[in-house]
C-alpha positions in Angstrom: 68.7 60.1 7.9 65.8 61.7 9.8 65.0 60.1 13.2 61.7 58.8 12.0 63.3 56.7 9.2 65.7 55.1 11.7 62.8 54.2 14.0 60.9 52.7 11.0 63.8 50.6 9.8 64.4 49.4 13.4 60.7 48.4 13.6 60.8 46.5 10.3 63.8 44.5 11.6 62.1 43.7 14.8 58.8 42.6 13.3 60.1 39.4 11.7 61.8 38.4 15.0 58.6 39.0 16.9 56.8 36.9 14.5 59.4 34.1 14.5 59.2 34.2 18.3 55.5 33.9 18.5 55.5 31.0 16.0 58.2 29.2 18.0 56.0 29.5 21.2 53.0 28.2 19.3 54.8 25.2 17.9 56.3 24.4 21.5 52.8 24.7 23.0 51.3 22.4 20.3 54.1 19.9 20.8 53.7 19.9 24.5 49.9 19.5 24.1 50.2 16.7 21.7 52.7 14.9 24.1 50.2 15.3 26.9 47.4 13.9 24.8 49.5 10.9 23.8 50.1 10.0 27.5 46.7 10.8 28.6 45.1 7.5 30.0 42.1 8.6 32.2 40.1 5.3 32.0 40.5 3.2 35.1 38.7 0.4 36.8 35.6 1.6 38.7 34.0 0.8 42.1 31.9 -2.2 41.0 32.0 -5.6 39.3 29.9 -8.6 38.6 31.6 -12.0 39.4 31.1 -14.9 37.2 29.5 -18.2 38.4 32.3 -20.2 39.7 34.5 -21.0 42.8 36.4 -18.1 44.2 39.9 -18.9 45.2 42.6 -16.5 46.6 45.2 -15.2 44.2 48.6 -17.0 44.0 50.2 -13.9 42.7 51.6 -11.8 45.6 51.5 -8.7 43.5 47.8 -9.1 42.6 45.2 -9.2 45.5 42.2 -9.8 43.2 40.4 -13.2 43.7 40.5 -15.8 40.9 37.2 -17.3 39.8 37.5 -20.9 38.5 34.7 -21.2 35.9 33.5 -24.5 34.6 33.5 -24.9 30.9 30.2 -25.9 29.3 30.6 -25.9 25.5 28.4 -23.4 23.6 26.9 -22.1 26.9 27.6 -18.6 28.1 29.0 -17.1 31.3 28.4 -13.4 32.4 30.5 -11.1 34.4 31.0 -7.3 34.6 33.1 -4.4 35.3 32.7 -0.7 35.8 34.9 1.9 34.2 35.6 5.4 35.5 37.0 8.5 33.9 39.6 9.8 36.3 40.7 12.6 34.1 39.8 16.2 33.8 38.3 16.1 30.3 35.2 14.1 29.1 35.8 11.2 26.8 33.8 9.1 24.4 33.9 5.4 25.0 33.8 4.0 21.4 34.6 0.2 21.9 35.4 -2.7 24.1 37.6 -5.8 23.3 38.2 -8.9 25.4 41.8 -9.6 26.1 41.7 -13.4 25.6 42.0 -16.0 22.9 41.4 -18.8 25.2 38.2 -20.8 25.9 35.8 -17.7 25.8 34.7 -16.0 22.6 31.7 -14.3 21.0 31.7 -11.5 23.5 28.7 -9.3 24.0 28.7 -6.1 26.0 25.7 -4.5 27.6 25.4 -1.2 29.6 24.2 -1.5 33.1 23.8 0.4 36.3 26.6 0.1 38.8 24.7 -2.5 40.8 24.2 -4.7 37.7 20.5 -4.7 38.3 19.2 -2.7 35.4 20.0 -3.6 31.8 20.5 -0.4 29.8 20.7 -2.2 26.4 23.5 -3.3 24.1 26.7 -1.4 24.0 26.9 1.8 21.9 29.4 4.7 22.0 28.7 6.9 25.0 30.1 10.0 26.7 31.8 9.7 30.1 32.3 13.0 31.9 35.2 13.5 34.4 34.8 11.4 37.5 31.8 9.5 36.1 31.5 5.8 36.1 29.7 3.3 33.8 29.1 -0.4 34.5 29.4 -2.9 31.5 28.0 -6.4 31.7 30.0 -8.9 29.5 28.5 -12.1 28.2 30.9 -14.6 26.7 30.4 -18.0 25.0 32.5 -21.1 25.9 34.4 -22.4 23.0 37.7 -24.0 21.9 38.2 -26.7 24.5 39.7 -29.0 22.0 42.8 -26.7 22.0 43.4 -27.4 25.7 44.5 -30.4 27.6 42.1 -32.0 30.1 42.5 -29.9 33.3 44.2 -27.0 31.6 42.9 -23.5 31.8 42.9 -20.2 30.2 42.6 -16.9 31.8 41.0 -13.4 31.4 42.2 -10.5 33.3 41.2 -7.2 31.7 39.2 -5.5 28.8 40.6 -3.3 26.4 38.6 0.1 26.3 38.8 2.4 23.2 38.0 6.0 23.8 38.1 9.3 22.1 39.5 12.4 23.9 39.6 15.9 22.1 38.8 13.9 18.9 41.9 11.6 19.1 41.2 7.9 19.6 43.2 6.1 22.3 42.9 2.6 24.2 43.9 1.2 27.5 43.5 -2.1 29.2 41.3 -2.0 32.3 41.7 -4.8 34.8 38.7 -6.8 35.8 37.9 -6.9 39.6 38.8 -10.6 39.5 40.8 -13.0 37.4 38.8 -15.4 35.4 40.2 -19.0 34.8 38.2 -21.2 32.6 39.0 -24.8 33.4 39.2 -27.3 30.4 36.8 -30.1 30.6 37.2 -33.8 30.4 37.0 -35.4 26.9 33.4 -36.4 27.5 32.4 -32.8 27.9 34.4 -31.5 24.9 32.4 -32.3 21.8 35.2 -31.9 19.3 38.3 -34.2 19.4 41.4 -33.0 20.9 44.7 -33.1 19.0 46.8 -36.0 20.0 
């Protein structure tokens, strides 16, 4: 065989190995990127908050230094509080939704965008972009409801808000703690318009 034929044969044998090697590297890179994206949680509590009307008491949980606000239940009325969220990551995200993490005596949550001092109402919540290291304040308005499910003097708490966001087109969610714990105190029978279960 002439030397050119040997070189071409050797090159043909090497070509599939090179292609397989390149494909293996691509698959490994995509797998590592997907793993990073699954663990990526850049949304954290920001620097400001809006405390609800109520009495502030020190936390009884030694692992949690946030104050607790004892809020008086007034059936059908609302309470307002707020939090700011910050994108601590290296990529911009789109905040697509918020959900309260309670099934207690607060319901019918409404979310409004605000400045970090909670002085300027920027309208009802709608999806928004949050660039890296940027912060956005969110005012939460919740209605008191469901006192009949709690004994007189009992309480139900709220500590965080679930934030849904998209990063690189993939939707994720994380729980962002409030700057305070909120405890809604169950009212006496005279202030709970629906009968309690016996």
